[in-house]
DSSP file (Angstrom, degrees, kcal/mol; ACC not computed):
  #  RESIDUE AA STRUCTURE BP1 BP2  ACC     N-H-->O    O-->H-N    N-H-->O    O-->H-N    TCO  KAPPA ALPHA  PHI   PSI    X-CA   Y-CA   Z-CA
    1    1 A X     >        0   0    0      0, 0.0     4,-2.1     0, 0.0     5,-0.2   0.000 360.0 360.0 360.0 -46.5    0.0    0.0    0.0
    2    2 A X  H  >  +     0   0    0      1,-0.2     4,-2.3     2,-0.2     5,-0.1   0.871 360.0  54.7 -63.3 -36.3    2.8    2.5    0.9
    3    3 A X  H  > S+     0   0    0      2,-0.2     4,-2.2     1,-0.2    -1,-0.2   0.918 107.8  49.2 -62.8 -42.4    4.6    1.6   -2.3
    4    4 A X  H  > S+     0   0    0      1,-0.2     4,-2.5     2,-0.2    -2,-0.2   0.901 109.9  50.9 -63.9 -42.2    1.5    2.5   -4.3
    5    5 A X  H  X S+     0   0    0     -4,-2.1     4,-2.4     1,-0.2    -1,-0.2   0.900 109.9  51.0 -62.1 -41.1    1.1    5.8   -2.5
    6    6 A X  H  X S+     0   0    0     -4,-2.3     4,-2.2     2,-0.2    -2,-0.2   0.911 110.9  47.5 -62.6 -43.9    4.7    6.6   -3.2
    7    7 A X  H  X S+     0   0    0     -4,-2.2     4,-2.5     2,-0.2     5,-0.2   0.924 112.7  48.7 -64.1 -45.3    4.3    5.9   -6.9
    8    8 A X  H  X S+     0   0    0     -4,-2.5     4,-2.4     1,-0.2    -2,-0.2   0.902 111.5  50.1 -62.8 -41.2    1.1    7.9   -7.1
    9    9 A X  H  X S+     0   0    0     -4,-2.4     4,-2.3     2,-0.2    -1,-0.2   0.913 111.0  48.9 -63.2 -42.9    2.8   10.9   -5.4
   10   10 A X  H  X S+     0   0    0     -4,-2.2     4,-2.2     2,-0.2    -2,-0.2   0.927 112.6  47.1 -64.0 -45.5    5.8   10.7   -7.7
   11   11 A X  H  X S+     0   0    0     -4,-2.5     4,-2.6     1,-0.2    -2,-0.2   0.907 112.2  50.8 -62.9 -42.3    3.6   10.7  -10.8
   12   12 A X  H  X S+     0   0    0     -4,-2.4     4,-2.5    -5,-0.2     5,-0.2   0.902 109.4  50.5 -62.3 -41.9    1.4   13.5   -9.5
   13   13 A X  H  X S+     0   0    0     -4,-2.3     4,-1.6     1,-0.2    -1,-0.2   0.919 113.2  45.4 -63.9 -43.5    4.5   15.6   -8.8
   14   14 A X  H  X S+     0   0    0     -4,-2.2     4,-1.9     2,-0.2    -2,-0.2   0.909 113.5  49.9 -66.9 -41.9    5.9   15.1  -12.3
   15   15 A X  H  X S+     0   0    0     -4,-2.6     4,-2.3     1,-0.2    -2,-0.2   0.926 111.9  46.2 -63.6 -46.6    2.5   15.8  -14.0
   16   16 A X  H  X S+     0   0    0     -4,-2.5     4,-1.8     1,-0.2    -1,-0.2   0.830 109.1  56.4 -69.3 -29.7    1.9   19.0  -12.1
   17   17 A X  H  < S+     0   0    0     -4,-1.6     4,-0.5    -5,-0.2    -1,-0.2   0.917 110.6  44.3 -66.1 -41.7    5.4   20.2  -12.8
   18   18 A X  H >< S+     0   0    0     -4,-1.9     3,-0.8     1,-0.2    -2,-0.2   0.921 113.6  50.4 -66.7 -43.7    4.9   19.7  -16.5
   19   19 A X  H 3< S+     0   0    0     -4,-2.3    -1,-0.2     1,-0.2    -2,-0.2   0.809 119.9  34.6 -66.8 -30.6    1.5   21.4  -16.5
   20   20 A X  T 3< S+     0   0    0     -4,-1.8    -1,-0.2    -5,-0.2    -2,-0.2   0.266  87.5 127.4-111.0  12.3    2.6   24.4  -14.6
   21   21 A X    <   -     0   0    0     -3,-0.8    54,-0.2    -4,-0.5    -3,-0.1  -0.240  65.2-124.3 -65.9 157.7    6.1   24.9  -16.0
   22   22 A X  S    S+     0   0    0      1,-0.1    53,-1.4    52,-0.1     2,-0.4   0.808  93.7  36.8 -72.0 -30.6    7.2   28.2  -17.5
   23   23 A X  E     -A   74   0A   0     51,-0.2     2,-0.4     2,-0.0    51,-0.2  -0.966  60.8-169.2-129.0 141.0    8.1   26.7  -20.8
   24   24 A X  E     -A   73   0A   0     49,-2.2    49,-3.3    -2,-0.4     2,-0.4  -0.998  18.0-142.5-126.7 130.4    6.6   23.9  -22.9
   25   25 A X  E     +A   72   0A   0     -2,-0.4     2,-0.3    47,-0.2    47,-0.2  -0.742  22.2 176.0 -96.3 139.2    8.6   22.6  -25.9
   26   26 A X  E     -A   71   0A   0     45,-2.8    45,-2.6    -2,-0.4     3,-0.1  -0.880  31.2-154.0-132.3 163.5    6.8   21.5  -29.1
   27   27 A X  S    S+     0   0    0     -2,-0.3     2,-0.3    43,-0.2    41,-0.1   0.291  83.9  47.7-117.1   4.5    7.8   20.3  -32.5
   28   28 A X  S    S-     0   0    0     43,-0.1    29,-0.2    29,-0.0    28,-0.1  -0.980  88.6-102.1-142.3 153.3    4.7   21.6  -34.3
   29   29 A X        -     0   0    0     27,-2.9     2,-0.1    26,-0.3     5,-0.1  -0.421  42.4-101.6 -72.8 148.5    2.8   24.8  -34.4
   30   30 A X    >   -     0   0    0      1,-0.1     3,-2.2    -2,-0.1     4,-0.5  -0.430  33.4-116.8 -62.9 144.1   -0.5   25.2  -32.4
   31   31 A X  G >  S+     0   0    0      1,-0.3     3,-1.0     2,-0.2    -1,-0.1   0.793 112.6  66.8 -58.1 -28.9   -3.5   24.9  -34.7
   32   32 A X  G 3  S+     0   0    0      1,-0.2    -1,-0.3     3,-0.0    -2,-0.0   0.669 100.6  50.4 -67.0 -15.5   -4.5   28.5  -33.9
   33   33 A X  G <  S+     0   0    0     -3,-2.2    -1,-0.2    73,-0.0    -2,-0.2   0.544  84.4 111.5 -98.5  -9.1   -1.3   29.7  -35.7
   34   34 A X    <   +     0   0    0     -3,-1.0     2,-0.3    -4,-0.5    21,-0.2  -0.352  54.2  50.1 -69.7 145.1   -1.7   27.8  -38.9
   35   35 A X  E    S-B   54   0A   0     19,-2.8    19,-3.2    91,-0.1     2,-0.4  -0.786  91.6 -46.6 129.8-170.5   -2.5   29.7  -42.1
   36   36 A X  E     -B   53   0A   0     91,-0.3    91,-3.4    -2,-0.3     2,-0.4  -0.867  48.9-163.4-103.7 135.3   -1.2   32.6  -44.1
   37   37 A X  E     +BC  52 126A   0     15,-3.1    15,-2.6    -2,-0.4     2,-0.3  -0.959  10.0 176.3-123.5 135.2   -0.5   35.9  -42.3
   38   38 A X  E     - C   0 125A   0     87,-2.7    87,-3.9    -2,-0.4     3,-0.1  -0.904  43.5-113.1-134.4 161.5   -0.1   39.3  -43.9
   39   39 A X  S    S+     0   0    0     -2,-0.3     2,-0.3    85,-0.3    87,-0.1   0.769 102.6   1.9 -65.8 -24.7    0.4   42.9  -42.7
   40   40 A X  S >> S-     0   0    0     85,-0.1     4,-0.7     1,-0.1     3,-0.6  -0.978  76.1-107.3-155.4 161.4   -3.1   43.7  -44.0
   41   41 A X  H >> S+     0   0    0     -2,-0.3     4,-1.0     1,-0.2     3,-0.8   0.854 117.8  60.0 -59.6 -35.8   -6.1   42.0  -45.6
   42   42 A X  H 3> S+     0   0    0      1,-0.3     4,-1.0     2,-0.2     3,-0.3   0.859 100.3  54.8 -62.0 -35.1   -5.2   43.8  -48.9
   43   43 A X  H <4>S+     0   0    0     -3,-0.6     5,-1.8     1,-0.2     4,-0.5   0.684  97.5  65.2 -74.4 -16.6   -1.8   42.1  -48.9
   44   44 A X  H X<5S+     0   0    0     -3,-0.8     3,-0.7    -4,-0.7    -1,-0.2   0.906 100.3  51.4 -65.1 -41.6   -3.4   38.7  -48.7
   45   45 A X  H 3<5S+     0   0    0     -4,-1.0    -2,-0.2    -3,-0.3    -1,-0.2   0.832 114.0  41.0 -67.0 -34.4   -5.0   39.3  -52.1
   46   46 A X  T 3<5S-     0   0    0     -4,-1.0    -1,-0.2     0, 0.0    -2,-0.2   0.405 104.5-125.3 -96.8   2.6   -1.7   40.2  -53.8
   47   47 A X  T < 5 -     0   0    0     -3,-0.7    -3,-0.2    -4,-0.5    -2,-0.1   0.958  34.8-151.7  50.9  58.2    0.3   37.5  -52.1
   48   48 A X    > < -     0   0    0     -5,-1.8     3,-1.6     1,-0.1    -1,-0.1  -0.176  19.2-119.7 -59.8 149.9    2.8   40.1  -50.9
   49   49 A X  T 3  S+     0   0    0      1,-0.3    13,-1.3    12,-0.1    14,-0.2   0.641 111.1  64.0 -70.1 -12.7    6.4   38.9  -50.3
   50   50 A X  T 3  S+     0   0    0     11,-0.1    -1,-0.3    12,-0.1    -2,-0.1   0.562  79.0 113.3 -84.5  -8.4    6.2   39.9  -46.6
   51   51 A X    <   -     0   0    0     -3,-1.6     2,-0.4    -8,-0.1    11,-0.3  -0.282  57.5-146.2 -63.8 148.2    3.4   37.3  -46.0
   52   52 A X  E     -B   37   0A   0    -15,-2.6   -15,-3.1     9,-0.1     2,-0.5  -0.972   5.1-157.7-117.4 131.0    4.2   34.4  -43.7
   53   53 A X  E     -BD  36  60A   0      7,-2.7     7,-2.0    -2,-0.4     2,-0.5  -0.946  10.3-167.8-109.9 122.4    2.7   30.9  -44.3
   54   54 A X  E     +BD  35  59A   0    -19,-3.2   -19,-2.8    -2,-0.5     5,-0.2  -0.944  10.7 170.4-115.1 122.4    2.6   28.6  -41.3
   55   55 A X        -     0   0    0      3,-2.7   -26,-0.3    -2,-0.5     3,-0.3  -0.577  54.5 -76.8-114.9-174.7    1.9   24.9  -41.6
   56   56 A X  S    S+     0   0    0      1,-0.2   -27,-2.9    -2,-0.2   -23,-0.0   0.874 124.0   5.2 -55.5 -46.0    2.1   22.2  -38.9
   57   57 A X  S    S+     0   0    0    -29,-0.2    11,-2.6    10,-0.0     2,-0.3   0.230 126.0  52.8-125.4  13.7    5.9   21.8  -38.9
   58   58 A X  E     - E   0  67A   0     -3,-0.3    -3,-2.7     9,-0.2     2,-0.3  -0.948  50.3-169.1-142.7 161.2    7.1   24.5  -41.3
   59   59 A X  E     -DE  54  66A   0      7,-2.0     7,-3.0    -2,-0.3     2,-0.3  -0.976  12.7-177.3-145.7 156.1    6.9   28.2  -42.1
   60   60 A X  E     -DE  53  65A   0     -7,-2.0    -7,-2.7    -2,-0.3     2,-0.2  -0.990  13.2-179.3-150.4 156.5    7.9   30.2  -45.1
   61   61 A X        -     0   0    0      3,-2.1   -11,-0.1    -2,-0.3    -9,-0.1  -0.672  58.7 -74.1-135.3-165.2    8.1   33.7  -46.5
   62   62 A X  S    S+     0   0    0    -13,-1.3   -12,-0.1   -11,-0.3     3,-0.1   0.753 129.9  36.2 -69.7 -21.5    9.4   35.0  -49.8
   63   63 A X  S    S+     0   0    0    -14,-0.2    28,-3.3     1,-0.2    29,-0.4   0.777 117.3  36.0-100.2 -31.1   13.0   34.4  -48.9
   64   64 A X  E     - F   0  90A   0     26,-0.2    -3,-2.1    27,-0.1     2,-0.5  -0.946  48.5-156.5-135.2 145.9   13.1   31.2  -46.7
   65   65 A X  E     -EF  60  89A   0     24,-2.3    24,-2.8    -2,-0.3     2,-0.4  -0.989  32.0-166.3-114.8 117.9   11.4   27.8  -46.3
   66   66 A X  E     -EF  59  88A   0     -7,-3.0    -7,-2.0    -2,-0.5     2,-0.5  -0.891  18.0-155.1-119.2 135.2   11.9   26.8  -42.7
   67   67 A X  E     -EF  58  87A   0     20,-2.7    20,-2.4    -2,-0.4    -9,-0.2  -0.917  32.0-115.3-104.6 128.0   11.5   23.4  -40.9
   68   68 A X  E     + F   0  86A   0    -11,-2.6    18,-0.2    -2,-0.5     3,-0.1  -0.368  33.3 174.2 -63.9 132.3   10.8   23.6  -37.2
   69   69 A X  E    S-     0   0A   0     16,-3.0     2,-0.3     1,-0.4    17,-0.2   0.757  73.1 -14.8 -98.3 -46.9   13.4   22.2  -34.9
   70   70 A X  E     - F   0  85A   0     15,-1.8    15,-2.8   -43,-0.0     2,-0.5  -0.977  52.3-156.1-156.6 145.1   11.8   23.3  -31.7
   71   71 A X  E     -AF  26  84A   0    -45,-2.6   -45,-2.8    -2,-0.3     2,-0.7  -0.994  12.9-156.8-121.5 124.0    9.0   25.7  -30.6
   72   72 A X  E     -AF  25  83A   0     11,-2.9    11,-2.3    -2,-0.5     2,-0.6  -0.905   6.0-157.9-104.4 116.2    9.2   27.0  -27.0
   73   73 A X  E     -AF  24  82A   0    -49,-3.3   -49,-2.2    -2,-0.7     2,-0.5  -0.831   9.5-168.5 -94.5 122.9    5.8   28.1  -25.7
   74   74 A X  E     -AF  23  81A   0      7,-2.8     7,-2.5    -2,-0.6     2,-0.2  -0.951  20.1-125.5-116.0 129.3    6.1   30.5  -22.7
   75   75 A X  E     + F   0  80A   0    -53,-1.4     2,-0.3    -2,-0.5     5,-0.2  -0.532  32.8 175.4 -73.0 134.3    3.2   31.5  -20.6
   76   76 A X  E >   - F   0  79A   0      3,-2.5     3,-2.1    -2,-0.2     0, 0.0  -0.883  47.2 -94.2-131.5 164.3    2.5   35.3  -20.3
   77   77 A X  T 3  S+     0   0    0     -2,-0.3     3,-0.1     1,-0.3    -2,-0.0   0.801 123.6  39.5 -52.9 -33.4   -0.3   37.1  -18.6
   78   78 A X  T 3  S-     0   0    0      1,-0.0     2,-0.4    -3,-0.0    -1,-0.3   0.119 131.2 -68.5-106.0  23.2   -2.4   37.4  -21.8
   79   79 A X  E <  S-F   76   0A   0     -3,-2.1    -3,-2.5     2,-0.0     2,-0.3  -0.977  78.4 -33.8 138.6-125.4   -1.7   34.0  -23.3
   80   80 A X  E     -F   75   0A   0     -2,-0.4    26,-0.7    -5,-0.2     2,-0.4  -0.969  33.5-146.1-138.9 152.0    1.5   32.5  -24.8
   81   81 A X  E     -FG  74 105A   0     -7,-2.5    -7,-2.8    -2,-0.3     2,-0.5  -0.905  18.5-149.4-109.3 147.5    4.6   33.6  -26.7
   82   82 A X  E     -FG  73 104A   0     22,-2.8    22,-2.9    -2,-0.4     2,-0.6  -0.980   8.0-166.9-122.4 126.2    6.2   31.2  -29.1
   83   83 A X  E     -FG  72 103A   0    -11,-2.3   -11,-2.9    -2,-0.5     2,-0.5  -0.958  14.9-162.5-111.7 117.4    9.9   31.1  -29.8
   84   84 A X  E     -FG  71 102A   0     18,-3.6    18,-2.1    -2,-0.6     2,-0.5  -0.859  12.5-167.9-109.3 130.5   10.7   29.1  -32.9
   85   85 A X  E     +FG  70 101A   0    -15,-2.8   -16,-3.0    -2,-0.5   -15,-1.8  -0.976  24.2 169.7-112.8 128.5   14.1   27.7  -33.9
   86   86 A X  E     -FG  68 100A   0     14,-2.6    14,-2.6    -2,-0.5     2,-0.6  -0.951  39.9-124.5-140.9 155.4   14.1   26.4  -37.5
   87   87 A X  E     -FG  67  99A   0    -20,-2.4   -20,-2.7    -2,-0.3     2,-0.4  -0.914  40.4-163.1 -97.6 119.9   16.5   25.1  -40.2
   88   88 A X  E     -FG  66  98A   0     10,-3.5    10,-2.2    -2,-0.6     2,-0.4  -0.847  15.8-153.0-115.4 141.6   15.8   27.3  -43.2
   89   89 A X  E     -FG  65  97A   0    -24,-2.8   -24,-2.3    -2,-0.4     2,-0.3  -0.912  30.6-113.3-107.3 137.1   16.6   26.9  -46.9
   90   90 A X  E     -F   64   0A   0      6,-2.5     3,-0.4     3,-0.7   -26,-0.2  -0.523  20.5-138.6 -68.0 129.7   17.1   30.0  -49.1
   91   91 A X  S    S+     0   0    0    -28,-3.3     3,-0.4    -2,-0.3    -1,-0.1   0.852 103.2  42.7 -61.5 -36.3   14.2   30.1  -51.6
   92   92 A X  S    S+     0   0    0    -29,-0.4    -1,-0.2     1,-0.3     2,-0.2   0.679 129.6  27.4 -85.2 -17.0   16.5   31.2  -54.4
   93   93 A X    >   -     0   0    0     -3,-0.4     3,-2.7     3,-0.2    -3,-0.7  -0.643  67.9-176.0-142.7  80.0   19.3   28.7  -53.5
   94   94 A X  T 3  S+     0   0    0     -3,-0.4    -3,-0.1     1,-0.3    -1,-0.1   0.689  81.2  64.4 -56.2 -20.8   17.8   25.7  -51.7
   95   95 A X  T 3  S+     0   0    0     -6,-0.1     2,-0.7     2,-0.0    -1,-0.3   0.673  86.0  83.2 -74.8 -16.4   21.3   24.2  -51.0
   96   96 A X    <   +     0   0    0     -3,-2.7    -6,-2.5    -6,-0.2     2,-0.3  -0.802  64.5 177.0 -92.5 114.8   22.1   27.2  -48.8
   97   97 A X  E     +G   89   0A   0     -2,-0.7     2,-0.3    -8,-0.2    -8,-0.2  -0.814   9.3 171.7-118.8 158.5   20.7   26.6  -45.3
   98   98 A X  E     -G   88   0A   0    -10,-2.2   -10,-3.5    -2,-0.3     2,-0.4  -0.977  36.0-103.8-155.2 161.5   20.8   28.5  -42.0
   99   99 A X  E     -G   87   0A   0     -2,-0.3     2,-0.3   -12,-0.2   -12,-0.2  -0.763  41.5-173.9 -88.6 135.4   19.3   28.5  -38.5
  100  100 A X  E     -G   86   0A   0    -14,-2.6   -14,-2.6    -2,-0.4     2,-0.4  -0.947  15.7-148.1-131.2 152.6   16.6   31.1  -37.9
  101  101 A X  E     -G   85   0A   0     -2,-0.3     2,-0.4   -16,-0.2   -16,-0.2  -0.944  13.1-175.1-117.9 142.0   14.6   32.2  -35.0
  102  102 A X  E     -G   84   0A   0    -18,-2.1   -18,-3.6    -2,-0.4     2,-0.5  -0.998  10.1-156.2-137.5 132.1   11.1   33.5  -35.1
  103  103 A X  E     -GH  83 115A   0     12,-3.5    12,-1.7    -2,-0.4     2,-0.4  -0.924  10.8-170.8-107.5 132.6    9.0   35.0  -32.2
  104  104 A X  E     -GH  82 114A   0    -22,-2.9   -22,-2.8    -2,-0.5     2,-0.5  -0.990   7.7-175.8-126.0 128.5    5.2   34.9  -32.4
  105  105 A X  E     -GH  81 113A   0      8,-3.0     8,-1.8    -2,-0.4   -24,-0.2  -0.928  21.8-140.4-121.3 104.1    2.9   36.6  -30.0
  106  106 A X  E     + H   0 112A   0    -26,-0.7     6,-0.3    -2,-0.5   -26,-0.1  -0.410  20.5 179.9 -61.8 136.1   -0.8   35.9  -30.6
  107  107 A X  E     -     0   0A   0      4,-2.9     2,-0.3     1,-0.5     5,-0.2   0.726  66.5 -29.8-104.7 -36.4   -2.9   39.1  -30.2
  108  108 A X  E >  S- H   0 111A   0      3,-1.9     3,-0.9     0, 0.0    -1,-0.5  -0.884  84.3 -68.0-162.1-172.8   -6.3   37.5  -31.0
  109  109 A X  T 3  S+     0   0    0     -2,-0.3     3,-0.0     1,-0.2    -3,-0.0   0.847 134.2  26.4 -58.6 -34.0   -7.7   34.7  -33.1
  110  110 A X  T 3  S+     0   0    0     15,-0.0    16,-2.0    16,-0.0     2,-0.4   0.139 114.1  69.8-119.9  19.5   -6.8   36.6  -36.3
  111  111 A X  E <   +HI 108 125A   0     -3,-0.9    -4,-2.9    14,-0.2    -3,-1.9  -0.999  48.6 165.3-140.8 137.0   -3.9   38.8  -35.3
  112  112 A X  E     -HI 106 124A   0     12,-2.0    12,-2.9    -2,-0.4     2,-0.4  -0.938  28.3-137.0-137.3 163.0   -0.3   38.0  -34.3
  113  113 A X  E     +HI 105 123A   0     -8,-1.8    -8,-3.0    -2,-0.3     2,-0.3  -0.981  33.2 174.8-114.2 137.3    2.9   39.9  -33.9
  114  114 A X  E     +HI 104 122A   0      8,-2.3     8,-2.4    -2,-0.4     2,-0.3  -0.992  10.7 125.8-144.9 149.8    6.0   38.2  -35.4
  115  115 A X  E     -H  103   0A   0    -12,-1.7   -12,-3.5    -2,-0.3     6,-0.2  -0.972  63.8 -89.3 177.9 178.4    9.6   38.9  -35.9
  116  116 A X  S    S+     0   0    0     -2,-0.3     2,-0.3     4,-0.2   -12,-0.1   0.678 108.7  12.2 -81.5 -18.7   13.2   37.7  -35.4
  117  117 A X  S >  S-     0   0    0    -14,-0.1     3,-2.0     1,-0.1     4,-0.2  -0.960  83.9-102.4-151.0 163.6   13.5   39.6  -32.0
  118  118 A X  G >  S+     0   0    0     -2,-0.3     3,-0.8     1,-0.3    -1,-0.1   0.823 123.0  51.6 -61.9 -30.7   11.1   41.3  -29.5
  119  119 A X  G 3  S+     0   0    0      1,-0.2    -1,-0.3    -3,-0.0    -3,-0.0   0.386 108.7  53.8 -85.7   6.2   12.2   44.7  -30.8
  120  120 A X  G <  S+     0   0    0     -3,-2.0    -4,-0.2     2,-0.1    -1,-0.2   0.235  75.7 136.0-119.0   9.2   11.5   43.6  -34.4
  121  121 A X    <   -     0   0    0     -3,-0.8     2,-0.3    -4,-0.2    -6,-0.2  -0.369  30.9-171.5 -68.9 136.5    7.9   42.4  -34.0
  122  122 A X  E     - I   0 114A   0     -8,-2.4    -8,-2.3    -2,-0.1     2,-0.2  -0.926  26.0-106.5-124.8 151.6    5.4   43.4  -36.7
  123  123 A X  E     - I   0 113A   0     -2,-0.3     2,-0.3   -10,-0.2   -10,-0.2  -0.541  35.9-176.1 -80.4 141.2    1.6   43.0  -36.8
  124  124 A X  E     - I   0 112A   0    -12,-2.9   -12,-2.0    -2,-0.2     2,-0.3  -0.974  13.6-150.5-134.5 149.4    0.0   40.4  -39.1
  125  125 A X  E     -CI  38 111A   0    -87,-3.9   -87,-2.7    -2,-0.3     2,-0.3  -0.910  30.6-106.3-115.3 146.9   -3.6   39.5  -39.8
  126  126 A X  E     -C   37   0A   0    -16,-2.0   -89,-0.2    -2,-0.3     2,-0.2  -0.542  34.3-130.9 -71.4 133.6   -4.8   36.0  -40.8
  127  127 A X        -     0   0    0    -91,-3.4   -91,-0.3    -2,-0.3   -86,-0.1  -0.600  29.4 -99.4 -81.5 146.1   -5.6   35.8  -44.5
  128  128 A X        -     0   0    0     -2,-0.2     2,-0.3   -87,-0.1    -1,-0.1  -0.348  39.7-109.6 -63.2 145.8   -9.0   34.2  -45.4
  129  129 A X              0   0    0      1,-0.1    -1,-0.1    -3,-0.1    -3,-0.0  -0.592 360.0 360.0 -76.0 136.0   -8.8   30.6  -46.5
  130  130 A X              0   0    0     -2,-0.3    -1,-0.1    -3,-0.1    -2,-0.1   0.415 360.0 360.0-104.6 360.0   -9.5   30.1  -50.2
């Protein structure tokens, strides 16, 4: 009986530590972030080169196609921040790769701020699905 109580206590401690940790690591984007994002709805229509396309394990813009290595989700008072580390291939020279970082801060269901650093964040709107 004491052994069972010890096992249950250990599992509970580990579970609650994961659930309430400051950071959670992922290898795929949250479904709420998937889609095409543009600085404005008008830029969705013209497929502007500043648009970002996010799929489950990749993101891309006009210059880079990036595969997620890790996404660190950090809890903040108004939701979560996502810090993405990815291996990116240059669109014009796919053999040329580099490591890139992307920060995403959801603002609402259809708005995010994204950039390479916190002082570089720009606003994006979700483009309508076609």
